ROSE-4610 file (N, C-alpha, C; in Angstrom, 1 decimal, always signed):
// ROSE-4610
residu = [M/M/M/K/K/K/K/K/K/I/I/I/T/T/T/I/I/I/A/A/A/I/I/I/D/D/D/G/G/G/F/F/F/S/S/S/S/S/S/T/T/T/G/G/G/K/K/K/S/S/S/T/T/T/L/L/L/A/A/A/K/K/K/Q/Q/Q/L/L/L/A/A/A/K/K/K/H/H/H/L/L/L/G/G/G/Y/Y/Y/A/A/A/Y/Y/Y/V/V/V/D/D/D/T/T/T/G/G/G/A/A/A/M/M/M/Y/Y/Y/R/R/R/A/A/A/V/V/V/T/T/T/Y/Y/Y/Y/Y/Y/A/A/A/M/M/M/E/E/E/E/E/E/G/G/G/Y/Y/Y/I/I/I/D/D/D/D/D/D/N/N/N/H/H/H/F/F/F/D/D/D/E/E/E/K/K/K/A/A/A/L/L/L/V/V/V/N/N/N/N/N/N/L/L/L/S/S/S/N/N/N/I/I/I/N/N/N/L/L/L/R/R/R/F/F/F/V/V/V/F/F/F/N/N/N/A/A/A/D/D/D/L/L/L/G/G/G/F/F/F/A/A/A/E/E/E/M/M/M/Y/Y/Y/L/L/L/N/N/N/G/G/G/Q/Q/Q/N/N/N/V/V/V/E/E/E/K/K/K/V/V/V/I/I/I/R/R/R/T/T/T/L/L/L/A/A/A/V/V/V/S/S/S/S/S/S/K/K/K/V/V/V/S/S/S/R/R/R/V/V/V/A/A/A/A/A/A/V/V/V/S/S/S/A/A/A/V/V/V/R/R/R/A/A/A/K/K/K/L/L/L/V/V/V/E/E/E/Q/Q/Q/Q/Q/Q/Q/Q/Q/Q/Q/Q/M/M/M/G/G/G/A/A/A/N/N/N/K/K/K/G/G/G/V/V/V/V/V/V/M/M/M/D/D/D/G/G/G/R/R/R/D/D/D/I/I/I/G/G/G/T/T/T/V/V/V/V/V/V/F/F/F/P/P/P/D/D/D/A/A/A/E/E/E/L/L/L/K/K/K/L/L/L/Y/Y/Y/M/M/M/T/T/T/A/A/A/S/S/S/A/A/A/Q/Q/Q/T/T/T/R/R/R/A/A/A/Q/Q/Q/R/R/R/R/R/R/Y/Y/Y/D/D/D/E/E/E/L/L/L/I/I/I/A/A/A/K/K/K/G/G/G/D/D/D/K/K/K/V/V/V/T/T/T/Y/Y/Y/E/E/E/E/E/E/V/V/V/L/L/L/K/K/K/N/N/N/V/V/V/Q/Q/Q/E/E/E/R/R/R/D/D/D/S/S/S/I/I/I/D/D/D/S/S/S/T/T/T/R/R/R/A/A/A/D/D/D/S/S/S/P/P/P/L/L/L/V/V/V/K/K/K/A/A/A/D/D/D/D/D/D/A/A/A/I/I/I/A/A/A/I/I/I/D/D/D/N/N/N/S/S/S/E/E/E/L/L/L/T/T/T/I/I/I/Q/Q/Q/E/E/E/Q/Q/Q/F/F/F/D/D/D/K/K/K/V/V/V/L/L/L/T/T/T/L/L/L/V/V/V/A/A/A/S/S/S/V/V/V/T/T/T]
num = [1/1/1/2/2/2/3/3/3/4/4/4/5/5/5/6/6/6/7/7/7/8/8/8/9/9/9/10/10/10/11/11/11/12/12/12/13/13/13/14/14/14/15/15/15/16/16/16/17/17/17/18/18/18/19/19/19/20/20/20/21/21/21/22/22/22/23/23/23/24/24/24/25/25/25/26/26/26/27/27/27/28/28/28/29/29/29/30/30/30/31/31/31/32/32/32/33/33/33/34/34/34/35/35/35/36/36/36/37/37/37/38/38/38/39/39/39/40/40/40/41/41/41/42/42/42/43/43/43/44/44/44/45/45/45/46/46/46/47/47/47/48/48/48/49/49/49/50/50/50/51/51/51/52/52/52/53/53/53/54/54/54/55/55/55/56/56/56/57/57/57/58/58/58/59/59/59/60/60/60/61/61/61/62/62/62/63/63/63/64/64/64/65/65/65/66/66/66/67/67/67/68/68/68/69/69/69/70/70/70/71/71/71/72/72/72/73/73/73/74/74/74/75/75/75/76/76/76/77/77/77/78/78/78/79/79/79/80/80/80/81/81/81/82/82/82/83/83/83/84/84/84/85/85/85/86/86/86/87/87/87/88/88/88/89/89/89/90/90/90/91/91/91/92/92/92/93/93/93/94/94/94/95/95/95/96/96/96/97/97/97/98/98/98/99/99/99/100/100/100/101/101/101/102/102/102/103/103/103/104/104/104/105/105/105/106/106/106/107/107/107/108/108/108/109/109/109/110/110/110/111/111/111/112/112/112/113/113/113/114/114/114/115/115/115/116/116/116/117/117/117/118/118/118/119/119/119/120/120/120/121/121/121/122/122/122/123/123/123/124/124/124/125/125/125/126/126/126/127/127/127/128/128/128/129/129/129/130/130/130/131/131/131/132/132/132/133/133/133/134/134/134/135/135/135/136/136/136/137/137/137/138/138/138/139/139/139/140/140/140/141/141/141/142/142/142/143/143/143/144/144/144/145/145/145/146/146/146/147/147/147/148/148/148/149/149/149/150/150/150/151/151/151/152/152/152/153/153/153/154/154/154/155/155/155/156/156/156/157/157/157/158/158/158/159/159/159/160/160/160/161/161/161/162/162/162/163/163/163/164/164/164/165/165/165/166/166/166/167/167/167/168/168/168/169/169/169/170/170/170/171/171/171/172/172/172/173/173/173/174/174/174/175/175/175/176/176/176/177/177/177/178/178/178/179/179/179/180/180/180/181/181/181/182/182/182/183/183/183/184/184/184/185/185/185/186/186/186/187/187/187/188/188/188/189/189/189/190/190/190/191/191/191/192/192/192/193/193/193/194/194/194/195/195/195/196/196/196/197/197/197/198/198/198/199/199/199/200/200/200/201/201/201/202/202/202/203/203/203/204/204/204/205/205/205/206/206/206/207/207/207/208/208/208/209/209/209/210/210/210/211/211/211/212/212/212/213/213/213/214/214/214/215/215/215/216/216/216/217/217/217/218/218/218/219/219/219/220/220/220/221/221/221/222/222/222/223/223/223/224/224/224/225/225/225/226/226/226/227/227/227]
x = [+105.4/+105.9/+105.1/+105.9/+105.1/+104.4/+103.4/+102.7/+103.4/+103.8/+104.3/+103.7/+104.1/+103.5/+104.3/+103.8/+104.9/+104.3/+105.1/+105.0/+105.5/+104.9/+105.4/+105.3/+106.1/+106.0/+106.7/+106.4/+107.1/+106.1/+106.8/+106.0/+105.2/+104.2/+103.0/+103.4/+103.1/+103.4/+104.4/+104.7/+106.3/+106.0/+104.6/+104.2/+103.9/+103.8/+103.3/+102.3/+101.3/+99.8/+100.4/+100.8/+101.2/+102.1/+103.1/+103.6/+103.0/+102.2/+101.4/+100.5/+99.8/+99.0/+99.4/+100.5/+101.2/+101.7/+102.3/+102.9/+101.7/+100.6/+99.2/+98.8/+98.9/+98.1/+98.9/+100.4/+101.4/+101.5/+101.3/+101.4/+99.8/+99.0/+97.6/+97.4/+98.2/+98.0/+96.7/+96.1/+95.6/+96.0/+95.7/+95.9/+95.2/+95.8/+95.3/+96.1/+95.4/+95.6/+95.1/+95.9/+95.4/+95.6/+96.0/+96.4/+94.7/+94.0/+92.5/+91.6/+91.9/+91.5/+91.4/+92.7/+92.8/+92.2/+92.0/+91.5/+89.8/+89.1/+87.9/+87.6/+88.3/+87.9/+88.0/+88.9/+89.0/+87.7/+87.5/+86.4/+85.4/+84.8/+83.8/+83.6/+84.9/+85.0/+84.7/+85.1/+84.9/+83.2/+82.6/+81.3/+80.5/+81.1/+80.3/+80.7/+81.4/+81.8/+82.8/+83.7/+84.2/+85.7/+86.2/+87.6/+87.2/+87.8/+88.2/+89.5/+89.4/+90.9/+91.5/+90.2/+90.6/+90.5/+89.8/+89.6/+89.5/+89.6/+89.8/+89.0/+87.9/+87.3/+87.8/+89.0/+89.1/+88.5/+87.7/+87.0/+85.9/+85.2/+83.5/+84.1/+85.3/+85.6/+85.9/+86.2/+86.6/+85.7/+84.7/+83.3/+82.5/+82.6/+82.1/+82.7/+83.5/+84.7/+83.6/+82.9/+81.9/+80.8/+80.8/+79.7/+80.2/+81.7/+82.1/+82.8/+82.2/+82.2/+83.1/+84.0/+85.0/+85.4/+85.1/+85.6/+85.9/+86.7/+87.2/+86.6/+86.0/+85.0/+86.1/+86.3/+86.7/+86.2/+86.5/+86.0/+86.5/+85.9/+86.5/+87.0/+86.6/+87.2/+88.1/+88.4/+89.4/+90.9/+90.3/+91.4/+92.0/+91.4/+91.6/+90.4/+90.6/+89.4/+89.5/+87.9/+87.9/+87.0/+87.6/+87.3/+85.9/+85.3/+83.6/+83.7/+82.8/+82.5/+81.0/+80.7/+79.3/+78.3/+78.9/+78.2/+78.5/+79.0/+78.8/+80.5/+80.5/+82.0/+82.6/+83.7/+84.1/+85.6/+85.8/+87.4/+87.8/+86.8/+87.5/+87.6/+86.2/+86.4/+87.4/+88.2/+88.9/+90.5/+90.4/+92.0/+92.0/+91.2/+91.2/+92.2/+92.6/+93.5/+92.9/+91.6/+91.2/+91.1/+91.0/+91.1/+92.5/+93.4/+95.0/+95.3/+94.5/+95.1/+94.8/+94.3/+93.9/+94.0/+94.3/+94.4/+95.5/+96.8/+97.7/+97.6/+96.5/+96.2/+95.1/+94.4/+93.4/+94.1/+95.2/+95.9/+97.0/+97.1/+97.9/+97.0/+95.9/+95.1/+95.0/+95.6/+95.8/+94.8/+93.5/+92.4/+91.8/+92.2/+91.9/+92.8/+94.3/+95.2/+94.8/+94.8/+94.1/+93.3/+92.0/+90.9/+91.3/+92.5/+92.4/+93.4/+94.3/+95.8/+95.1/+93.8/+93.2/+92.7/+92.4/+91.7/+92.4/+93.3/+94.8/+95.2/+95.6/+96.3/+95.5/+93.6/+92.9/+93.0/+93.1/+93.0/+94.2/+95.4/+96.8/+96.9/+96.2/+96.5/+96.8/+96.4/+96.7/+97.9/+98.6/+99.5/+98.9/+100.1/+99.5/+98.6/+99.4/+98.8/+99.9/+99.7/+100.1/+99.9/+100.7/+100.1/+101.2/+100.1/+100.9/+100.5/+101.2/+100.9/+102.3/+102.4/+103.1/+103.6/+103.1/+103.9/+103.3/+103.4/+103.3/+104.3/+105.5/+106.7/+107.1/+106.7/+107.3/+105.9/+104.8/+103.5/+102.9/+102.0/+101.3/+101.9/+102.7/+103.6/+105.0/+105.1/+106.8/+107.6/+106.7/+107.7/+107.1/+107.0/+106.6/+108.2/+108.0/+108.9/+109.7/+109.0/+109.7/+108.9/+110.3/+109.6/+110.4/+109.6/+110.3/+109.9/+110.6/+110.9/+110.9/+109.9/+109.9/+110.4/+111.3/+111.6/+111.9/+111.4/+111.5/+111.9/+111.9/+112.6/+110.8/+110.6/+109.6/+108.8/+109.8/+109.2/+109.2/+109.5/+109.3/+108.0/+107.7/+106.5/+105.4/+105.7/+104.6/+104.3/+105.1/+104.9/+104.1/+104.1/+103.6/+102.1/+101.9/+100.7/+99.8/+100.7/+99.8/+99.6/+100.2/+99.7/+98.9/+98.8/+97.6/+96.5/+96.2/+95.2/+94.4/+95.4/+95.2/+94.6/+95.0/+94.4/+93.0/+93.0/+91.3/+90.3/+90.8/+90.1/+90.2/+91.1/+91.1/+91.4/+91.5/+91.9/+92.8/+94.3/+95.2/+96.3/+97.4/+98.4/+99.7/+100.9/+101.8/+102.4/+102.5/+102.8/+101.9/+100.7/+99.8/+100.1/+100.3/+100.5/+101.7/+102.6/+104.2/+103.9/+103.1/+103.0/+102.3/+101.5/+100.8/+101.8/+102.5/+103.5/+104.2/+104.9/+105.7/+105.2/+104.2/+103.1/+103.0/+102.4/+102.2/+103.6/+104.5/+105.8/+106.2/+106.2/+106.6/+105.4/+104.3/+103.3/+103.6/+103.7/+103.8/+105.0/+105.9/+107.6/+107.7/+106.6/+106.9/+105.7/+104.6/+103.5/+104.2/+103.5/+103.8/+103.5/+102.4/+102.2/+102.2/+103.0/+103.8/+103.8/+105.0/+105.8/+106.2/+106.2/+106.6/+108.1/+108.8/+110.4/+110.3/+111.9/+112.2/+112.5/+111.9/+112.0/+113.4/+114.1/+115.5/+115.9/+114.9/+115.4/+114.5/+114.1/+113.3/+114.5/+114.1/+115.2/+114.4/+115.3/+115.1/+115.2/+114.2/+114.2/+113.7/+114.7/+114.5/+114.2/+112.7/+112.3/+112.4/+113.2/+113.0/+113.4/+114.1/+114.7/+114.4/+113.6/+113.0/+111.8/+111.5/+110.5/+109.4/+108.2/+107.3/+107.8/+108.2/+108.7/+109.7/+110.9/+112.1/+112.1/+111.3/+110.6/+110.2/+109.1/+108.4/+109.7/+110.5/+111.5/+112.5/+112.6/+113.5/+113.1/+111.9/+111.2/+110.9/+110.6/+110.5/+111.4/+112.6/+113.7/+113.9/+113.5/+113.8/+112.5/+111.2/+110.3/+110.9/+111.4/+112.0/+113.1/+113.5/+114.8/+114.2/+113.0/+112.5/+111.2/+111.0/+109.8/+110.5]
y = [+39.1/+40.4/+41.6/+42.7/+43.9/+44.4/+45.2/+45.8/+46.8/+47.2/+48.5/+49.0/+50.3/+51.0/+50.8/+50.3/+50.8/+51.4/+52.3/+53.5/+53.2/+53.1/+52.6/+54.0/+54.8/+55.9/+55.6/+56.4/+56.2/+56.8/+56.8/+57.3/+56.1/+56.8/+55.9/+54.4/+53.4/+52.2/+51.6/+51.9/+51.2/+49.8/+49.6/+48.2/+48.4/+49.6/+49.9/+49.0/+48.9/+48.5/+46.9/+46.3/+44.9/+44.5/+45.2/+44.9/+44.9/+46.2/+46.4/+45.2/+45.0/+43.8/+42.6/+42.3/+41.1/+41.1/+42.3/+42.4/+42.5/+43.3/+42.9/+41.9/+41.0/+39.7/+38.8/+38.7/+38.0/+38.3/+39.5/+40.1/+40.2/+40.1/+40.0/+41.7/+42.5/+44.2/+44.6/+45.5/+46.6/+46.9/+47.1/+48.0/+48.8/+50.1/+51.3/+51.9/+51.8/+52.3/+53.9/+54.6/+56.2/+56.6/+55.8/+56.6/+56.1/+55.4/+55.2/+55.9/+56.7/+57.7/+58.9/+59.4/+60.6/+60.2/+58.9/+58.8/+58.9/+58.3/+58.3/+59.9/+60.9/+62.3/+62.9/+62.3/+62.7/+62.3/+61.1/+60.7/+61.2/+61.5/+62.6/+64.1/+64.7/+65.8/+65.6/+64.5/+64.5/+64.6/+63.5/+63.5/+64.3/+65.3/+66.7/+67.7/+67.4/+68.6/+69.6/+69.3/+69.9/+70.1/+69.1/+68.8/+68.0/+68.5/+67.4/+68.0/+67.8/+67.9/+69.2/+70.5/+71.5/+72.4/+71.9/+72.9/+72.5/+72.8/+72.3/+73.6/+73.4/+74.5/+74.0/+74.2/+73.7/+74.2/+75.5/+76.1/+75.5/+75.1/+74.1/+72.8/+72.3/+70.8/+71.1/+72.1/+72.2/+72.5/+73.4/+73.6/+72.4/+71.5/+70.1/+68.8/+69.0/+68.0/+67.4/+68.0/+67.7/+66.6/+66.6/+65.5/+64.3/+63.9/+63.1/+62.2/+61.1/+60.0/+58.7/+58.5/+57.6/+56.6/+55.2/+54.0/+52.6/+52.0/+50.8/+49.7/+48.7/+47.5/+46.2/+45.6/+44.2/+43.3/+43.0/+41.8/+40.5/+39.6/+38.3/+37.7/+37.7/+37.0/+37.3/+38.8/+39.3/+39.2/+39.1/+39.4/+41.0/+41.7/+43.2/+43.9/+45.2/+45.8/+46.9/+47.2/+48.0/+49.4/+50.4/+51.7/+52.0/+52.4/+53.0/+54.4/+55.0/+56.7/+56.8/+57.3/+57.7/+56.6/+55.4/+54.2/+53.4/+53.7/+53.1/+52.5/+51.2/+50.8/+51.2/+52.4/+52.7/+52.3/+50.6/+50.2/+50.4/+49.9/+49.5/+51.1/+52.0/+52.9/+54.0/+53.9/+55.0/+54.4/+53.4/+52.8/+53.1/+53.5/+54.3/+55.1/+55.3/+56.3/+57.4/+57.9/+59.1/+59.5/+58.7/+59.1/+59.5/+58.6/+58.7/+60.0/+60.2/+61.6/+63.0/+62.7/+63.9/+64.0/+63.0/+62.6/+63.4/+63.8/+64.3/+65.8/+66.5/+67.7/+67.9/+66.8/+67.2/+66.8/+65.6/+65.4/+66.6/+67.7/+68.8/+69.7/+69.7/+70.7/+70.6/+71.5/+71.4/+70.8/+71.6/+71.3/+69.8/+69.2/+67.6/+67.1/+67.1/+66.5/+66.8/+68.0/+67.9/+66.9/+66.9/+66.1/+64.3/+64.0/+62.7/+62.0/+63.3/+62.8/+62.5/+63.5/+63.4/+61.9/+61.3/+60.2/+59.2/+59.2/+58.2/+58.2/+59.0/+59.1/+58.5/+58.4/+57.6/+56.3/+55.8/+54.3/+53.7/+54.5/+53.8/+54.2/+54.7/+55.2/+54.0/+52.8/+51.8/+50.9/+51.2/+50.6/+49.1/+48.4/+47.2/+47.3/+48.6/+48.5/+49.0/+48.6/+49.0/+49.9/+51.4/+52.2/+52.9/+52.8/+53.4/+54.5/+55.2/+56.4/+57.6/+58.7/+59.7/+60.3/+60.5/+61.2/+60.5/+59.0/+58.6/+58.7/+58.1/+58.4/+59.9/+60.8/+62.3/+63.2/+62.7/+63.6/+62.8/+61.9/+60.8/+60.5/+59.6/+58.5/+59.0/+60.4/+60.6/+59.8/+59.0/+58.1/+56.9/+56.3/+54.8/+54.1/+52.9/+52.2/+51.7/+51.4/+51.0/+52.0/+52.3/+53.4/+52.7/+53.1/+52.0/+53.3/+53.5/+54.2/+53.5/+53.3/+52.4/+53.2/+52.6/+53.3/+52.4/+53.0/+52.0/+53.0/+52.8/+53.7/+53.9/+55.1/+55.4/+54.5/+54.2/+53.4/+51.7/+51.3/+49.7/+50.1/+51.4/+51.6/+51.7/+52.3/+52.5/+51.1/+50.2/+49.1/+48.2/+48.5/+47.7/+48.1/+49.5/+49.9/+49.7/+49.7/+49.6/+48.3/+47.1/+45.7/+45.5/+46.1/+46.3/+46.5/+48.1/+48.3/+47.7/+47.2/+46.1/+44.8/+44.3/+43.0/+43.5/+44.9/+44.9/+45.3/+45.7/+45.5/+47.2/+48.0/+49.5/+49.6/+50.6/+50.7/+51.7/+51.4/+52.7/+52.4/+53.2/+52.9/+53.0/+52.4/+52.6/+53.9/+54.6/+56.1/+57.0/+56.8/+57.6/+57.4/+56.1/+55.5/+56.3/+56.0/+56.6/+58.3/+58.9/+60.5/+60.5/+60.0/+60.1/+59.9/+58.8/+58.5/+59.7/+60.3/+61.2/+62.5/+63.0/+64.1/+63.6/+62.8/+62.5/+62.9/+61.9/+62.4/+63.4/+64.5/+66.0/+66.9/+66.3/+67.1/+66.7/+65.3/+64.9/+65.3/+65.5/+65.7/+67.4/+67.8/+69.6/+70.3/+69.6/+70.3/+70.7/+72.2/+72.8/+72.3/+71.4/+70.8/+69.3/+69.1/+67.3/+67.2/+67.4/+66.8/+65.2/+64.3/+63.1/+63.5/+63.0/+63.1/+61.7/+61.3/+60.2/+60.5/+60.0/+60.3/+60.0/+60.7/+60.5/+59.3/+58.6/+57.5/+56.0/+56.6/+55.6/+54.7/+53.5/+52.7/+52.4/+53.0/+52.9/+51.5/+50.9/+49.7/+50.0/+49.9/+50.0/+48.7/+48.4/+46.9/+46.8/+47.6/+47.4/+46.0/+45.5/+44.0/+43.1/+43.2/+42.3/+41.7/+40.4/+39.9/+40.4/+40.0/+40.4/+39.6/+38.2/+37.3/+37.9/+38.5/+38.8/+40.1/+40.9/+42.2/+41.9/+41.0/+40.5/+40.0/+39.2/+38.2/+39.4/+40.4/+41.4/+42.3/+42.6/+43.5/+42.7/+41.6/+40.8/+40.8/+40.8/+40.7/+42.1/+43.1/+44.7/+44.5/+43.8/+44.0/+43.1/+42.2/+41.4/+42.0/+42.8/+43.7/+44.8/+45.1/+46.1/+45.8/+44.6/+44.2/+43.0]
z = [+13.7/+12.5/+12.6/+13.0/+12.9/+11.9/+11.8/+10.6/+10.3/+8.9/+8.4/+7.5/+7.1/+5.9/+4.8/+3.7/+2.4/+1.4/+1.0/-0.2/-1.2/-2.5/-3.7/-4.7/-4.9/-5.9/-7.5/-8.2/-9.5/-10.7/-12.0/-13.2/-13.6/-14.5/-15.0/-15.4/-15.5/-16.0/-15.8/-14.1/-14.0/-12.9/-13.0/-12.4/-11.1/-10.5/-9.2/-8.6/-9.3/-8.8/-8.9/-9.7/-10.2/-8.6/-8.2/-7.2/-6.3/-5.8/-4.7/-4.4/-5.0/-5.3/-4.9/-5.0/-4.8/-3.6/-2.7/-1.5/-0.7/-1.0/-0.2/+0.2/-0.8/-0.8/+0.0/-0.2/+0.5/+2.1/+2.2/+3.6/+4.6/+3.6/+4.0/+5.0/+3.8/+4.3/+3.1/+3.7/+2.6/+1.5/+0.3/-0.9/-1.3/-1.1/-1.9/-3.3/-4.4/-5.4/-5.5/-5.1/-5.3/-6.6/-7.4/-8.7/-9.5/-8.7/-9.1/-8.6/-7.5/-6.9/-8.0/-8.2/-9.3/-10.5/-11.1/-11.8/-12.1/-11.0/-10.6/-10.9/-9.9/-10.0/-11.3/-12.1/-13.5/-14.3/-14.1/-14.8/-14.7/-13.3/-12.9/-13.8/-13.6/-14.2/-16.1/-16.1/-17.7/-18.0/-16.9/-17.0/-17.0/-16.2/-15.6/-16.8/-17.8/-18.8/-18.4/-17.2/-16.7/-17.2/-17.9/-18.8/-20.0/-20.9/-22.0/-22.9/-24.1/-24.7/-25.0/-24.8/-25.0/-23.9/-22.9/-21.8/-20.5/-19.6/-17.8/-17.1/-16.4/-15.7/-14.3/-13.6/-12.6/-11.2/-11.5/-10.4/-10.3/-11.2/-11.3/-10.3/-11.0/-10.0/-8.8/-8.6/-6.7/-6.2/-6.9/-6.3/-5.8/-6.5/-6.6/-6.2/-5.3/-4.8/-3.7/-3.1/-1.8/-2.5/-4.1/-4.4/-5.1/-4.9/-5.1/-4.1/-4.2/-3.1/-3.4/-3.2/-3.4/-2.5/-3.0/-1.9/-2.6/-2.0/-2.9/-1.9/-3.0/-2.6/-3.0/-1.8/-2.1/-3.5/-4.5/-5.2/-5.1/-4.4/-3.9/-5.2/-6.5/-7.6/-8.4/-8.1/-8.5/-7.6/-6.4/-5.5/-4.8/-5.2/-4.6/-4.9/-4.4/-4.3/-5.6/-5.7/-7.0/-6.8/-7.8/-7.3/-7.6/-6.5/-6.5/-6.7/-7.7/-7.8/-7.3/-6.3/-6.3/-6.2/-5.7/-5.6/-7.0/-8.4/-9.6/-9.6/-9.9/-10.3/-11.4/-11.1/-12.4/-12.9/-12.0/-12.5/-13.8/-14.7/-16.1/-16.6/-16.7/-17.5/-17.4/-15.9/-15.7/-16.0/-16.6/-17.1/-18.5/-19.2/-20.6/-20.8/-22.0/-22.5/-22.5/-22.6/-22.6/-21.4/-20.0/-18.9/-18.4/-18.9/-18.4/-19.4/-20.3/-21.1/-20.1/-19.2/-18.3/-16.9/-16.4/-15.1/-14.3/-15.2/-14.5/-14.3/-15.1/-14.9/-13.7/-13.7/-12.5/-11.4/-11.2/-10.2/-9.6/-10.6/-10.4/-9.6/-9.2/-8.5/-7.2/-6.4/-5.2/-4.3/-4.4/-3.6/-3.9/-5.0/-5.6/-4.5/-4.6/-3.8/-2.2/-1.7/-0.4/+0.2/-0.6/-0.3/-0.5/-1.5/-1.8/-0.5/-0.4/+0.4/+2.0/+2.7/+3.8/+3.7/+2.5/+2.5/+2.9/+2.1/+1.9/+3.4/+4.0/+5.5/+6.3/+6.0/+6.8/+6.8/+5.5/+5.0/+5.7/+5.8/+6.5/+7.6/+8.5/+10.1/+11.0/+10.7/+11.2/+10.6/+9.7/+9.1/+8.6/+8.4/+7.6/+6.0/+5.5/+4.4/+3.1/+1.9/+0.7/-0.3/-0.4/-1.3/-2.1/-3.5/-4.5/-5.4/-5.4/-6.4/-6.7/-6.7/-6.9/-5.7/-4.7/-3.4/-2.1/-2.2/-1.1/-0.2/-0.3/+0.6/+0.6/+0.2/+0.2/+1.0/+0.7/+1.0/+2.1/+1.5/+2.1/+3.3/+3.4/+4.2/+4.3/+4.7/+4.9/+5.8/+6.7/+7.7/+7.6/+6.3/+6.1/+6.3/+6.7/+6.9/+5.5/+4.6/+3.4/+2.5/+1.5/+0.5/-0.8/-1.9/-3.2/-4.0/-5.0/-6.2/-7.3/-8.3/-9.1/-10.5/-11.6/-12.7/-13.9/-14.9/-16.2/-17.4/-18.4/-19.6/-19.7/-20.8/-21.0/-22.4/-22.9/-24.6/-23.9/-22.5/-21.8/-21.2/-20.5/-19.8/-21.2/-22.1/-23.0/-23.7/-24.2/-24.6/-23.5/-22.5/-21.3/-21.4/-21.5/-21.4/-22.6/-23.8/-24.9/-25.1/-24.9/-24.8/-23.6/-22.8/-21.6/-22.3/-22.9/-23.5/-24.7/-25.6/-26.6/-26.2/-25.4/-24.8/-24.2/-23.8/-23.2/-24.3/-25.5/-26.7/-27.4/-26.6/-26.8/-28.0/-29.0/-30.3/-30.0/-30.1/-29.6/-30.5/-30.8/-31.6/-30.4/-30.5/-29.4/-29.5/-30.7/-30.5/-29.8/-29.6/-28.6/-27.5/-27.2/-25.8/-25.4/-26.1/-25.8/-25.4/-26.3/-26.3/-24.8/-24.6/-23.2/-22.1/-22.2/-20.7/-20.5/-22.1/-21.9/-21.3/-22.0/-21.2/-19.6/-19.2/-17.9/-17.2/-17.7/-16.8/-16.5/-17.7/-17.7/-16.6/-16.6/-15.6/-14.5/-14.0/-12.8/-12.0/-12.9/-12.1/-12.1/-12.7/-12.7/-11.9/-11.7/-11.1/-9.8/-9.5/-8.2/-6.8/-7.0/-5.6/-5.5/-4.6/-4.3/-6.2/-6.8/-7.5/-7.5/-8.4/-8.4/-8.1/-6.7/-6.7/-6.1/-5.8/-5.2/-3.7/-3.1/-1.6/-1.2/-0.5/+0.0/+0.9/+1.0/+1.8/+1.2/+0.1/-0.8/-1.6/-2.0/-2.6/-4.4/-4.9/-6.7/-6.7/-7.7/-8.6/-9.9/-10.8/-12.1/-12.5/-13.1/-13.2/-14.9/-15.6/-17.2/-17.7/-17.1/-17.3/-16.3/-15.3/-14.4/-14.6/-14.5/-14.6/-13.1/-13.4/-12.1/-11.1/-10.9/-10.1/-9.4/-10.2/-9.8/-9.1/-9.5/-8.7/-7.4/-7.5/-6.2/-5.2/-5.6/-4.7/-4.1/-5.0/-4.6/-3.4/-3.6/-2.6/-1.3/-1.9/-0.5/+0.6/-0.1/+1.0/+1.5/+1.1/+1.6/+2.6/+2.5/+3.2/+4.8/+4.8/+5.5/+6.2/+5.8/+6.0/+7.3/+7.2/+8.1/+9.2/+8.7/+10.0/+10.9]
């Protein structure tokens, strides 16, 4: 069976990462969570004081991009790679609502996107990779053999995200999460550089009513059709 590139795009909390991890494990492929990369850069900007709820010093962040080292380190106990920022495991801290509320603004900066897209393309140069994000099928790997575009209602996605955060012990309200989801949707789809759009040859999957297993089985059939 030939190795291919699988590109998964979609709005936040559409289950992209869950599906990508399942596929990578089943196929023996590398998994790259590009969202984690943008979250890590956002966390760096927050820690350095470049961004908060009231301001964003884009110039300072861009001028310090060379100081940001990102890498994925495989965790055998978890079965997937975790995000490391400058040698520090930031997998948990980058998943907070505080980071989520700022990541779309950071991801809209062209210099940030250029830096991370270059790294992502290098990671998938030899195929055998499942990559999820916002612009994988349109910018990072426009020639990917299989492109998926995940969708679900904002309310469904907010409920999923809310349940996930509560399970982790975060103190958030559903209303806060829904607002964040809607704001990120707007920024991701209207930014000037690489906005989130469905690639012409991507297959749309609305998983609002699908179980994780039903979604996985459906996509495995699609994978078999191109390998």
